[in-house]
PyMOL Python script that loads the backbone (N, CA, C, O; Angstrom):
from pymol import cmd

cmd.read_pdbstr("""\
ATOM      1  N   MET A   1      77.543 177.372 113.916  1.00  0.00           N
ATOM      2  CA  MET A   1      77.347 176.262 113.979  1.00  0.00           C
ATOM      3  C   MET A   1      75.391 176.180 113.881  1.00  0.00           C
ATOM      4  O   MET A   1      74.427 176.602 114.519  1.00  0.00           O
ATOM      5  N   ILE A   2      75.783 175.027 112.161  1.00  0.00           N
ATOM      6  CA  ILE A   2      74.330 175.531 112.111  1.00  0.00           C
ATOM      7  C   ILE A   2      74.130 173.505 111.991  1.00  0.00           C
ATOM      8  O   ILE A   2      74.675 172.488 111.563  1.00  0.00           O
ATOM      9  N   THR A   3      72.407 174.246 113.059  1.00  0.00           N
ATOM     10  CA  THR A   3      72.221 172.338 113.079  1.00  0.00           C
ATOM     11  C   THR A   3      71.344 171.929 112.125  1.00  0.00           C
ATOM     12  O   THR A   3      70.901 172.474 111.113  1.00  0.00           O
ATOM     13  N   GLY A   4      71.143 170.666 112.733  1.00  0.00           N
ATOM     14  CA  GLY A   4      69.458 170.652 111.757  1.00  0.00           C
ATOM     15  C   GLY A   4      69.343 170.184 110.979  1.00  0.00           C
ATOM     16  O   GLY A   4      70.439 169.929 110.479  1.00  0.00           O
ATOM     17  N   TRP A   5      68.287 169.708 110.248  1.00  0.00           N
ATOM     18  CA  TRP A   5      68.513 169.385 108.450  1.00  0.00           C
ATOM     19  C   TRP A   5      67.309 170.321 107.777  1.00  0.00           C
ATOM     20  O   TRP A   5      66.324 170.768 108.364  1.00  0.00           O
ATOM     21  N   ARG A   6      67.627 170.468 106.543  1.00  0.00           N
ATOM     22  CA  ARG A   6      66.793 171.127 105.824  1.00  0.00           C
ATOM     23  C   ARG A   6      66.213 170.094 104.680  1.00  0.00           C
ATOM     24  O   ARG A   6      67.015 169.360 104.103  1.00  0.00           O
ATOM     25  N   LEU A   7      64.709 170.041 104.333  1.00  0.00           N
ATOM     26  CA  LEU A   7      64.393 168.947 103.229  1.00  0.00           C
ATOM     27  C   LEU A   7      63.797 170.416 101.949  1.00  0.00           C
ATOM     28  O   LEU A   7      62.931 171.283 102.057  1.00  0.00           O
ATOM     29  N   LEU A   8      64.286 170.242 101.398  1.00  0.00           N
ATOM     30  CA  LEU A   8      64.436 170.572  99.814  1.00  0.00           C
ATOM     31  C   LEU A   8      64.073 170.121  98.624  1.00  0.00           C
ATOM     32  O   LEU A   8      64.803 169.936  97.650  1.00  0.00           O
ATOM     33  N   ASP A   9      62.452 169.873  98.758  1.00  0.00           N
ATOM     34  CA  ASP A   9      61.950 169.341  97.270  1.00  0.00           C
ATOM     35  C   ASP A   9      61.392 170.979  95.805  1.00  0.00           C
ATOM     36  O   ASP A   9      60.378 171.632  95.558  1.00  0.00           O
ATOM     37  N   TYR A  10      63.298 170.869  95.105  1.00  0.00           N
ATOM     38  CA  TYR A  10      62.740 171.744  93.671  1.00  0.00           C
ATOM     39  C   TYR A  10      63.852 171.222  92.966  1.00  0.00           C
ATOM     40  O   TYR A  10      64.969 170.808  93.275  1.00  0.00           O
ATOM     41  N   SER A  11      62.867 171.446  91.382  1.00  0.00           N
ATOM     42  CA  SER A  11      63.735 170.950  90.868  1.00  0.00           C
ATOM     43  C   SER A  11      63.986 172.155  89.444  1.00  0.00           C
ATOM     44  O   SER A  11      63.021 172.913  89.549  1.00  0.00           O
ATOM     45  N   PHE A  12      64.880 172.642  88.162  1.00  0.00           N
ATOM     46  CA  PHE A  12      64.845 172.563  87.269  1.00  0.00           C
ATOM     47  C   PHE A  12      64.282 172.066  86.458  1.00  0.00           C
ATOM     48  O   PHE A  12      63.737 171.021  86.812  1.00  0.00           O
ATOM     49  N   ASN A  13      64.113 172.420  85.199  1.00  0.00           N
ATOM     50  CA  ASN A  13      63.827 171.149  83.993  1.00  0.00           C
ATOM     51  C   ASN A  13      65.382 171.587  83.270  1.00  0.00           C
ATOM     52  O   ASN A  13      65.967 170.846  82.480  1.00  0.00           O
ATOM     53  N   ASP A  14      65.776 172.611  83.607  1.00  0.00           N
ATOM     54  CA  ASP A  14      67.370 172.640  82.903  1.00  0.00           C
ATOM     55  C   ASP A  14      68.548 171.485  84.079  1.00  0.00           C
ATOM     56  O   ASP A  14      68.805 171.875  85.217  1.00  0.00           O
ATOM     57  N   PRO A  15      69.059 170.259  83.596  1.00  0.00           N
ATOM     58  CA  PRO A  15      70.336 169.716  83.828  1.00  0.00           C
ATOM     59  C   PRO A  15      71.196 170.563  84.810  1.00  0.00           C
ATOM     60  O   PRO A  15      71.668 170.376  85.931  1.00  0.00           O
ATOM     61  N   PHE A  16      71.195 171.639  83.845  1.00  0.00           N
ATOM     62  CA  PHE A  16      72.807 171.941  84.308  1.00  0.00           C
ATOM     63  C   PHE A  16      72.088 172.496  85.346  1.00  0.00           C
ATOM     64  O   PHE A  16      72.225 171.763  86.326  1.00  0.00           O
ATOM     65  N   MET A  17      71.485 173.310  85.561  1.00  0.00           N
ATOM     66  CA  MET A  17      70.912 174.187  86.987  1.00  0.00           C
ATOM     67  C   MET A  17      70.738 173.827  88.158  1.00  0.00           C
ATOM     68  O   MET A  17      70.932 174.583  89.110  1.00  0.00           O
ATOM     69  N   ASN A  18      70.238 172.281  88.299  1.00  0.00           N
ATOM     70  CA  ASN A  18      70.174 171.122  89.028  1.00  0.00           C
ATOM     71  C   ASN A  18      71.137 170.619  89.321  1.00  0.00           C
ATOM     72  O   ASN A  18      71.125 169.598  90.007  1.00  0.00           O
ATOM     73  N   LEU A  19      72.617 171.364  88.753  1.00  0.00           N
ATOM     74  CA  LEU A  19      73.615 170.129  89.572  1.00  0.00           C
ATOM     75  C   LEU A  19      74.042 171.282  89.987  1.00  0.00           C
ATOM     76  O   LEU A  19      74.653 171.270  91.055  1.00  0.00           O
ATOM     77  N   ALA A  20      73.744 173.361  88.875  1.00  0.00           N
ATOM     78  CA  ALA A  20      74.609 173.769  89.700  1.00  0.00           C
ATOM     79  C   ALA A  20      74.326 174.156  90.875  1.00  0.00           C
ATOM     80  O   ALA A  20      75.263 174.421  91.628  1.00  0.00           O
ATOM     81  N   LEU A  21      72.709 174.315  91.422  1.00  0.00           N
ATOM     82  CA  LEU A  21      71.902 174.200  92.782  1.00  0.00           C
ATOM     83  C   LEU A  21      72.608 172.756  93.943  1.00  0.00           C
ATOM     84  O   LEU A  21      73.035 172.910  95.088  1.00  0.00           O
ATOM     85  N   GLU A  22      72.517 171.429  93.144  1.00  0.00           N
ATOM     86  CA  GLU A  22      73.886 170.693  93.849  1.00  0.00           C
ATOM     87  C   GLU A  22      74.919 170.837  94.640  1.00  0.00           C
ATOM     88  O   GLU A  22      75.193 170.563  95.808  1.00  0.00           O
ATOM     89  N   GLU A  23      75.833 171.713  93.039  1.00  0.00           N
ATOM     90  CA  GLU A  23      76.833 172.369  94.460  1.00  0.00           C
ATOM     91  C   GLU A  23      77.041 173.895  94.839  1.00  0.00           C
ATOM     92  O   GLU A  23      77.854 174.589  95.450  1.00  0.00           O
ATOM     93  N   SER A  24      76.065 174.005  94.261  1.00  0.00           N
ATOM     94  CA  SER A  24      75.640 175.694  95.741  1.00  0.00           C
ATOM     95  C   SER A  24      75.550 174.896  96.561  1.00  0.00           C
ATOM     96  O   SER A  24      76.469 174.870  97.380  1.00  0.00           O
ATOM     97  N   ILE A  25      74.549 174.011  96.696  1.00  0.00           N
ATOM     98  CA  ILE A  25      74.035 173.041  98.736  1.00  0.00           C
ATOM     99  C   ILE A  25      75.252 172.646  99.475  1.00  0.00           C
ATOM    100  O   ILE A  25      75.475 172.796 100.676  1.00  0.00           O
ATOM    101  N   LEU A  26      76.340 171.878  98.162  1.00  0.00           N
ATOM    102  CA  LEU A  26      77.759 171.569  98.443  1.00  0.00           C
ATOM    103  C   LEU A  26      78.202 172.633  99.039  1.00  0.00           C
ATOM    104  O   LEU A  26      78.089 172.452 100.251  1.00  0.00           O
ATOM    105  N   ARG A  27      78.568 173.466  98.851  1.00  0.00           N
ATOM    106  CA  ARG A  27      79.825 174.710  98.622  1.00  0.00           C
ATOM    107  C   ARG A  27      79.713 175.666 100.558  1.00  0.00           C
ATOM    108  O   ARG A  27      80.559 176.004 101.386  1.00  0.00           O
ATOM    109  N   GLY A  28      77.671 175.774 100.446  1.00  0.00           N
ATOM    110  CA  GLY A  28      77.414 176.310 101.338  1.00  0.00           C
ATOM    111  C   GLY A  28      77.523 174.653 102.733  1.00  0.00           C
ATOM    112  O   GLY A  28      78.524 174.439 103.417  1.00  0.00           O
ATOM    113  N   LYS A  29      77.063 174.343 102.748  1.00  0.00           N
ATOM    114  CA  LYS A  29      77.470 173.496 103.410  1.00  0.00           C
ATOM    115  C   LYS A  29      79.229 172.662 104.099  1.00  0.00           C
ATOM    116  O   LYS A  29      79.258 172.269 105.265  1.00  0.00           O
ATOM    117  N   VAL A  30      80.029 172.575 103.523  1.00  0.00           N
ATOM    118  CA  VAL A  30      81.553 173.016 103.300  1.00  0.00           C
ATOM    119  C   VAL A  30      81.693 174.098 103.870  1.00  0.00           C
ATOM    120  O   VAL A  30      82.477 173.865 104.790  1.00  0.00           O
ATOM    121  N   GLU A  31      81.223 175.864 103.907  1.00  0.00           N
ATOM    122  CA  GLU A  31      82.101 176.741 104.057  1.00  0.00           C
ATOM    123  C   GLU A  31      81.120 177.146 105.291  1.00  0.00           C
ATOM    124  O   GLU A  31      80.950 178.319 105.622  1.00  0.00           O
ATOM    125  N   GLY A  32      80.452 175.970 105.976  1.00  0.00           N
ATOM    126  CA  GLY A  32      79.335 176.173 107.347  1.00  0.00           C
ATOM    127  C   GLY A  32      78.489 177.479 107.150  1.00  0.00           C
ATOM    128  O   GLY A  32      78.355 178.560 107.723  1.00  0.00           O
ATOM    129  N   GLU A  33      77.907 176.732 105.876  1.00  0.00           N
ATOM    130  CA  GLU A  33      76.639 178.697 105.567  1.00  0.00           C
ATOM    131  C   GLU A  33      75.468 177.994 105.778  1.00  0.00           C
ATOM    132  O   GLU A  33      74.623 178.716 106.306  1.00  0.00           O
ATOM    133  N   SER A  34      75.046 176.743 105.548  1.00  0.00           N
ATOM    134  CA  SER A  34      74.092 175.941 105.033  1.00  0.00           C
ATOM    135  C   SER A  34      73.861 175.175 106.059  1.00  0.00           C
ATOM    136  O   SER A  34      74.677 175.558 106.897  1.00  0.00           O
ATOM    137  N   PRO A  35      73.229 174.300 106.523  1.00  0.00           N
ATOM    138  CA  PRO A  35      72.342 172.658 107.598  1.00  0.00           C
ATOM    139  C   PRO A  35      72.882 171.408 105.936  1.00  0.00           C
ATOM    140  O   PRO A  35      72.770 171.480 104.712  1.00  0.00           O
ATOM    141  N   ASP A  36      73.360 170.578 106.780  1.00  0.00           N
ATOM    142  CA  ASP A  36      72.750 169.361 106.062  1.00  0.00           C
ATOM    143  C   ASP A  36      71.563 169.399 105.240  1.00  0.00           C
ATOM    144  O   ASP A  36      70.609 169.944 105.794  1.00  0.00           O
ATOM    145  N   THR A  37      71.385 169.025 104.221  1.00  0.00           N
ATOM    146  CA  THR A  37      70.472 169.047 102.804  1.00  0.00           C
ATOM    147  C   THR A  37      69.623 168.212 102.105  1.00  0.00           C
ATOM    148  O   THR A  37      70.018 168.304 100.943  1.00  0.00           O
ATOM    149  N   LEU A  38      68.789 167.534 102.132  1.00  0.00           N
ATOM    150  CA  LEU A  38      68.415 166.064 101.915  1.00  0.00           C
ATOM    151  C   LEU A  38      67.171 167.022 100.806  1.00  0.00           C
ATOM    152  O   LEU A  38      66.275 167.752 101.231  1.00  0.00           O
ATOM    153  N   ARG A  39      67.535 166.674  99.104  1.00  0.00           N
ATOM    154  CA  ARG A  39      67.499 167.232  97.970  1.00  0.00           C
ATOM    155  C   ARG A  39      66.080 166.424  97.192  1.00  0.00           C
ATOM    156  O   ARG A  39      66.569 165.383  96.754  1.00  0.00           O
ATOM    157  N   LEU A  40      65.069 166.431  96.948  1.00  0.00           N
ATOM    158  CA  LEU A  40      64.642 165.631  96.532  1.00  0.00           C
ATOM    159  C   LEU A  40      64.306 166.511  95.108  1.00  0.00           C
ATOM    160  O   LEU A  40      63.798 167.603  95.365  1.00  0.00           O
ATOM    161  N   TRP A  41      64.583 166.106  92.984  1.00  0.00           N
ATOM    162  CA  TRP A  41      64.837 166.326  92.662  1.00  0.00           C
ATOM    163  C   TRP A  41      64.644 165.867  91.323  1.00  0.00           C
ATOM    164  O   TRP A  41      64.807 164.647  91.324  1.00  0.00           O
ATOM    165  N   GLN A  42      64.389 166.261  90.262  1.00  0.00           N
ATOM    166  CA  GLN A  42      64.055 165.216  89.106  1.00  0.00           C
ATOM    167  C   GLN A  42      64.552 166.373  88.012  1.00  0.00           C
ATOM    168  O   GLN A  42      64.563 167.587  88.213  1.00  0.00           O
ATOM    169  N   HIS A  43      64.945 165.702  86.850  1.00  0.00           N
ATOM    170  CA  HIS A  43      65.561 166.519  85.488  1.00  0.00           C
ATOM    171  C   HIS A  43      64.792 165.746  84.042  1.00  0.00           C
ATOM    172  O   HIS A  43      64.252 164.663  84.270  1.00  0.00           O
ATOM    173  N   PRO A  44      64.763 166.043  83.230  1.00  0.00           N
ATOM    174  CA  PRO A  44      64.008 165.454  81.908  1.00  0.00           C
ATOM    175  C   PRO A  44      65.574 164.295  81.844  1.00  0.00           C
ATOM    176  O   PRO A  44      66.435 164.405  82.717  1.00  0.00           O
ATOM    177  N   ARG A  45      65.674 163.515  80.983  1.00  0.00           N
ATOM    178  CA  ARG A  45      65.981 162.036  80.873  1.00  0.00           C
ATOM    179  C   ARG A  45      67.702 162.883  80.668  1.00  0.00           C
ATOM    180  O   ARG A  45      67.627 164.108  80.579  1.00  0.00           O
ATOM    181  N   VAL A  46      68.705 162.458  80.619  1.00  0.00           N
ATOM    182  CA  VAL A  46      70.541 162.990  80.421  1.00  0.00           C
ATOM    183  C   VAL A  46      71.147 161.820  80.568  1.00  0.00           C
ATOM    184  O   VAL A  46      70.571 160.753  80.784  1.00  0.00           O
ATOM    185  N   ILE A  47      72.393 161.997  80.447  1.00  0.00           N
ATOM    186  CA  ILE A  47      73.264 161.410  80.374  1.00  0.00           C
ATOM    187  C   ILE A  47      73.820 161.185  81.325  1.00  0.00           C
ATOM    188  O   ILE A  47      74.559 160.328  80.841  1.00  0.00           O
ATOM    189  N   SER A  48      74.260 161.257  82.865  1.00  0.00           N
ATOM    190  CA  SER A  48      75.143 162.193  83.755  1.00  0.00           C
ATOM    191  C   SER A  48      76.329 161.141  84.225  1.00  0.00           C
ATOM    192  O   SER A  48      76.151 160.108  84.870  1.00  0.00           O
ATOM    193  N   ILE A  49      77.608 161.676  83.731  1.00  0.00           N
ATOM    194  CA  ILE A  49      78.917 160.958  83.583  1.00  0.00           C
ATOM    195  C   ILE A  49      79.458 161.960  85.971  1.00  0.00           C
ATOM    196  O   ILE A  49      79.047 162.624  86.923  1.00  0.00           O
ATOM    197  N   GLY A  50      80.211 161.437  85.571  1.00  0.00           N
ATOM    198  CA  GLY A  50      81.305 161.353  87.206  1.00  0.00           C
ATOM    199  C   GLY A  50      82.835 162.452  86.937  1.00  0.00           C
ATOM    200  O   GLY A  50      83.326 162.083  85.870  1.00  0.00           O
ATOM    201  N   CYS A  51      83.248 163.021  87.233  1.00  0.00           N
ATOM    202  CA  CYS A  51      83.453 164.627  87.202  1.00  0.00           C
ATOM    203  C   CYS A  51      84.709 164.315  86.673  1.00  0.00           C
ATOM    204  O   CYS A  51      85.221 165.355  86.258  1.00  0.00           O
ATOM    205  N   PHE A  52      85.465 163.302  86.494  1.00  0.00           N
ATOM    206  CA  PHE A  52      86.589 162.452  86.343  1.00  0.00           C
ATOM    207  C   PHE A  52      86.196 161.765  84.484  1.00  0.00           C
ATOM    208  O   PHE A  52      86.865 161.655  83.456  1.00  0.00           O
ATOM    209  N   LEU A  53      85.454 161.601  84.689  1.00  0.00           N
ATOM    210  CA  LEU A  53      85.128 159.976  83.871  1.00  0.00           C
ATOM    211  C   LEU A  53      85.072 161.014  81.693  1.00  0.00           C
ATOM    212  O   LEU A  53      84.578 162.086  81.345  1.00  0.00           O
ATOM    213  N   ASN A  54      85.624 160.229  81.114  1.00  0.00           N
ATOM    214  CA  ASN A  54      85.196 161.251  79.813  1.00  0.00           C
ATOM    215  C   ASN A  54      84.297 160.204  79.179  1.00  0.00           C
ATOM    216  O   ASN A  54      84.228 158.977  79.243  1.00  0.00           O
ATOM    217  N   PRO A  55      83.358 161.563  78.274  1.00  0.00           N
ATOM    218  CA  PRO A  55      82.163 160.819  77.989  1.00  0.00           C
ATOM    219  C   PRO A  55      82.796 160.246  76.690  1.00  0.00           C
ATOM    220  O   PRO A  55      82.425 159.073  76.717  1.00  0.00           O
ATOM    221  N   GLU A  56      83.628 160.433  75.442  1.00  0.00           N
ATOM    222  CA  GLU A  56      83.646 159.192  74.524  1.00  0.00           C
ATOM    223  C   GLU A  56      83.596 157.970  75.046  1.00  0.00           C
ATOM    224  O   GLU A  56      82.832 157.046  74.765  1.00  0.00           O
ATOM    225  N   ASP A  57      84.801 158.044  76.130  1.00  0.00           N
ATOM    226  CA  ASP A  57      85.014 156.508  76.695  1.00  0.00           C
ATOM    227  C   ASP A  57      83.505 155.918  77.145  1.00  0.00           C
ATOM    228  O   ASP A  57      83.153 155.003  76.400  1.00  0.00           O
ATOM    229  N   GLU A  58      82.292 156.326  78.469  1.00  0.00           N
ATOM    230  CA  GLU A  58      81.258 156.107  78.781  1.00  0.00           C
ATOM    231  C   GLU A  58      80.277 155.735  77.883  1.00  0.00           C
ATOM    232  O   GLU A  58      79.805 154.601  77.952  1.00  0.00           O
ATOM    233  N   VAL A  59      79.760 156.818  76.738  1.00  0.00           N
ATOM    234  CA  VAL A  59      78.877 156.266  76.696  1.00  0.00           C
ATOM    235  C   VAL A  59      78.821 156.571  74.597  1.00  0.00           C
ATOM    236  O   VAL A  59      79.843 156.849  73.970  1.00  0.00           O
ATOM    237  N   ASN A  60      77.846 156.465  74.130  1.00  0.00           N
ATOM    238  CA  ASN A  60      78.096 156.696  72.161  1.00  0.00           C
ATOM    239  C   ASN A  60      77.813 158.194  71.703  1.00  0.00           C
ATOM    240  O   ASN A  60      76.795 158.418  71.047  1.00  0.00           O
ATOM    241  N   VAL A  61      78.302 158.770  71.887  1.00  0.00           N
ATOM    242  CA  VAL A  61      77.970 160.632  71.813  1.00  0.00           C
ATOM    243  C   VAL A  61      77.708 160.364  70.710  1.00  0.00           C
ATOM    244  O   VAL A  61      77.124 159.349  71.089  1.00  0.00           O
ATOM    245  N   ASP A  62      77.608 160.331  69.832  1.00  0.00           N
ATOM    246  CA  ASP A  62      75.799 160.678  68.364  1.00  0.00           C
ATOM    247  C   ASP A  62      75.197 160.000  68.507  1.00  0.00           C
ATOM    248  O   ASP A  62      74.292 160.255  67.712  1.00  0.00           O
ATOM    249  N   ALA A  63      74.795 158.637  69.324  1.00  0.00           N
ATOM    250  CA  ALA A  63      73.533 158.438  69.764  1.00  0.00           C
ATOM    251  C   ALA A  63      72.794 158.688  70.701  1.00  0.00           C
ATOM    252  O   ALA A  63      71.679 158.188  70.846  1.00  0.00           O
ATOM    253  N   CYS A  64      73.518 159.794  71.734  1.00  0.00           N
ATOM    254  CA  CYS A  64      73.305 160.712  72.319  1.00  0.00           C
ATOM    255  C   CYS A  64      72.874 162.086  71.609  1.00  0.00           C
ATOM    256  O   CYS A  64      72.082 162.857  72.151  1.00  0.00           O
ATOM    257  N   LYS A  65      73.242 162.243  70.816  1.00  0.00           N
ATOM    258  CA  LYS A  65      72.918 163.555  69.691  1.00  0.00           C
ATOM    259  C   LYS A  65      71.565 163.009  69.382  1.00  0.00           C
ATOM    260  O   LYS A  65      70.533 163.515  69.823  1.00  0.00           O
ATOM    261  N   GLN A  66      71.616 161.579  68.329  1.00  0.00           N
ATOM    262  CA  GLN A  66      70.621 161.772  67.854  1.00  0.00           C
ATOM    263  C   GLN A  66      69.182 161.650  68.163  1.00  0.00           C
ATOM    264  O   GLN A  66      68.202 162.008  67.510  1.00  0.00           O
ATOM    265  N   LEU A  67      69.313 160.852  69.718  1.00  0.00           N
ATOM    266  CA  LEU A  67      68.519 160.826  70.792  1.00  0.00           C
ATOM    267  C   LEU A  67      67.666 162.229  70.896  1.00  0.00           C
ATOM    268  O   LEU A  67      66.460 162.407  70.725  1.00  0.00           O
ATOM    269  N   GLY A  68      68.615 163.085  71.205  1.00  0.00           N
ATOM    270  CA  GLY A  68      68.289 164.441  71.880  1.00  0.00           C
ATOM    271  C   GLY A  68      68.550 164.600  73.651  1.00  0.00           C
ATOM    272  O   GLY A  68      68.191 165.271  74.618  1.00  0.00           O
ATOM    273  N   LEU A  69      69.595 163.262  73.194  1.00  0.00           N
ATOM    274  CA  LEU A  69      70.218 163.308  75.520  1.00  0.00           C
ATOM    275  C   LEU A  69      71.510 164.332  75.075  1.00  0.00           C
ATOM    276  O   LEU A  69      72.409 164.341  74.235  1.00  0.00           O
ATOM    277  N   LYS A  70      70.951 165.291  76.323  1.00  0.00           N
ATOM    278  CA  LYS A  70      71.708 165.722  76.965  1.00  0.00           C
ATOM    279  C   LYS A  70      73.201 165.357  77.674  1.00  0.00           C
ATOM    280  O   LYS A  70      73.085 165.427  78.898  1.00  0.00           O
ATOM    281  N   ILE A  71      74.566 164.988  77.255  1.00  0.00           N
ATOM    282  CA  ILE A  71      75.544 164.625  78.205  1.00  0.00           C
ATOM    283  C   ILE A  71      76.193 166.075  78.838  1.00  0.00           C
ATOM    284  O   ILE A  71      76.779 167.038  78.344  1.00  0.00           O
ATOM    285  N   ILE A  72      75.584 165.530  80.750  1.00  0.00           N
ATOM    286  CA  ILE A  72      76.073 166.629  81.804  1.00  0.00           C
ATOM    287  C   ILE A  72      77.005 165.794  82.326  1.00  0.00           C
ATOM    288  O   ILE A  72      77.105 164.590  82.090  1.00  0.00           O
ATOM    289  N   ARG A  73      78.082 166.831  83.456  1.00  0.00           N
ATOM    290  CA  ARG A  73      78.644 165.554  84.133  1.00  0.00           C
ATOM    291  C   ARG A  73      79.089 166.685  85.916  1.00  0.00           C
ATOM    292  O   ARG A  73      79.645 167.749  86.188  1.00  0.00           O
ATOM    293  N   ARG A  74      78.527 165.764  86.513  1.00  0.00           N
ATOM    294  CA  ARG A  74      78.075 166.108  87.700  1.00  0.00           C
ATOM    295  C   ARG A  74      79.703 166.346  88.500  1.00  0.00           C
ATOM    296  O   ARG A  74      80.852 166.320  88.060  1.00  0.00           O
ATOM    297  N   LEU A  75      79.065 166.599  89.987  1.00  0.00           N
ATOM    298  CA  LEU A  75      80.693 166.584  90.388  1.00  0.00           C
ATOM    299  C   LEU A  75      81.080 165.830  91.043  1.00  0.00           C
ATOM    300  O   LEU A  75      82.284 165.828  91.298  1.00  0.00           O
ATOM    301  N   SER A  76      80.229 164.883  91.584  1.00  0.00           N
ATOM    302  CA  SER A  76      81.098 163.670  92.223  1.00  0.00           C
ATOM    303  C   SER A  76      81.221 162.735  90.719  1.00  0.00           C
ATOM    304  O   SER A  76      80.689 162.749  89.609  1.00  0.00           O
ATOM    305  N   PRO A  77      82.758 161.562  91.792  1.00  0.00           N
ATOM    306  CA  PRO A  77      82.879 161.076  90.803  1.00  0.00           C
ATOM    307  C   PRO A  77      82.376 159.315  90.322  1.00  0.00           C
ATOM    308  O   PRO A  77      82.423 158.353  91.089  1.00  0.00           O
ATOM    309  N   GLY A  78      82.108 159.295  89.475  1.00  0.00           N
ATOM    310  CA  GLY A  78      81.390 157.840  89.334  1.00  0.00           C
ATOM    311  C   GLY A  78      82.134 156.854  88.843  1.00  0.00           C
ATOM    312  O   GLY A  78      83.051 157.383  88.214  1.00  0.00           O
ATOM    313  N   GLU A  79      82.246 155.271  88.787  1.00  0.00           N
ATOM    314  CA  GLU A  79      82.786 154.661  87.812  1.00  0.00           C
ATOM    315  C   GLU A  79      82.337 154.163  87.372  1.00  0.00           C
ATOM    316  O   GLU A  79      81.529 153.545  88.065  1.00  0.00           O
ATOM    317  N   PRO A  80      82.295 153.883  86.066  1.00  0.00           N
ATOM    318  CA  PRO A  80      82.227 153.348  84.795  1.00  0.00           C
ATOM    319  C   PRO A  80      81.433 151.645  84.971  1.00  0.00           C
ATOM    320  O   PRO A  80      81.935 150.824  85.739  1.00  0.00           O
ATOM    321  N   PHE A  81      80.249 151.337  84.200  1.00  0.00           N
ATOM    322  CA  PHE A  81      80.290 150.541  84.206  1.00  0.00           C
ATOM    323  C   PHE A  81      80.291 148.327  83.845  1.00  0.00           C
ATOM    324  O   PHE A  81      79.590 148.058  82.870  1.00  0.00           O
ATOM    325  N   THR A  82      80.651 147.637  84.211  1.00  0.00           N
ATOM    326  CA  THR A  82      81.749 146.853  84.351  1.00  0.00           C
ATOM    327  C   THR A  82      80.878 145.808  83.254  1.00  0.00           C
ATOM    328  O   THR A  82      81.373 144.740  82.894  1.00  0.00           O
TER     329      THR A  82
END
""", "prot")
cmd.dss("prot")
cmd.show_as("cartoon", "prot")
cmd.util.cbc("prot")
cmd.orient("prot")
C-alpha cells in the first residue's frame, strides 16, 4: 500500500501531453501504483471541454480556429455554462 502525498510541479508546452500525464497519474492511483498527487501545471491558452461534451455545442469552433486556439477534451466531465 502506498501512503503519503507527492507534489509534482511539471508542465508541458503541449496541452495534449499535459492531459496525457493527468490520465497517467489517475491510472497509477486507481491501480495502486502511485500515491495521492497534487500536480501544479499550466499550458498555453486552450479551450478544455469535458469528456461528455460536444465541441460544436459548447464553443464557436470556427472562431477558435481563427484565433489559433486548440480545443482539447479532458478526462473529467464538465457542465456547460448557463
